C-alpha positions in Angstrom: 124.0 118.1 103.6 123.3 120.1 100.5 123.4 123.9 100.9 119.9 124.0 99.4 118.4 121.9 102.2 117.7 123.4 105.6 118.4 121.3 108.6 114.9 120.2 109.7 116.0 117.5 112.2 114.6 119.6 115.1 111.1 118.9 113.6 111.4 115.1 113.8 108.9 113.5 116.1 106.4 110.7 115.5 103.1 111.9 114.1 104.5 115.3 113.0 102.8 116.7 110.0 104.4 119.0 107.4 102.4 121.3 105.1 104.3 122.1 102.0 103.9 124.3 98.9 105.5 122.5 95.9 106.9 124.1 92.8 107.6 121.4 90.1 110.0 121.9 87.1 112.2 124.3 89.1 115.7 125.1 88.1 117.1 123.1 91.0 116.0 120.9 94.0 115.7 122.9 97.2 113.7 123.6 100.3 113.0 127.1 101.6 111.6 127.5 105.1 110.2 131.0 105.3 107.5 132.4 107.6 106.5 129.0 109.0 105.8 127.7 105.5 107.9 125.0 103.8 108.4 125.6 100.1 109.8 122.7 98.1 111.2 123.1 94.6 111.9 120.0 92.5 113.2 119.8 89.0 111.0 116.9 87.8 107.6 117.4 86.1 104.4 116.6 87.9 103.5 113.4 86.0 102.9 109.9 87.2 103.7 110.9 90.8 107.4 111.7 89.9 107.2 115.1 91.6 105.6 113.7 94.7 108.4 111.0 94.9 111.0 113.7 94.5 109.4 115.9 97.2 109.3 112.9 99.6 113.0 112.1 99.0 114.1 115.7 99.4 112.0 116.2 102.6 113.3 112.9 104.1 116.9 113.9 103.4 116.3 117.3 105.1 114.7 115.7 108.1 117.3 113.0 108.3 114.8 110.1 108.2 114.1 107.3 105.7 111.7 108.3 103.0 109.5 105.3 103.8 108.6 107.0 107.1 106.9 109.9 105.2 103.3 109.4 104.1 101.5 111.8 101.7 98.1 112.4 103.4 96.7 115.1 101.2 97.6 116.8 97.9 98.4 114.0 95.5 97.6 116.2 92.5 97.8 119.6 94.2 100.7 122.0 94.8 99.8 122.1 98.5 100.7 118.9 100.2 100.5 117.4 103.7 103.0 114.8 104.8 103.0 112.8 108.1 106.1 111.4 109.7 105.4 107.8 110.9 
């Protein structure tokens, strides 16, 4: 696993929800878990859902699950997002 991705496999359970704060156009892709808040940094621009797709892929990799198991519930156009693990 990449050094910029924390091991979040302990959070994997059906129905789990993940609140994230996203920073698009970052210098590198990474996830920072600090103070109970997940901050996700992605290098892509927030256009046509590209940043959301990058966040979903990064979160799935960190959780060790298929990205198809993650559903964006809230925050399609916001920096604050809520994903659910199916």
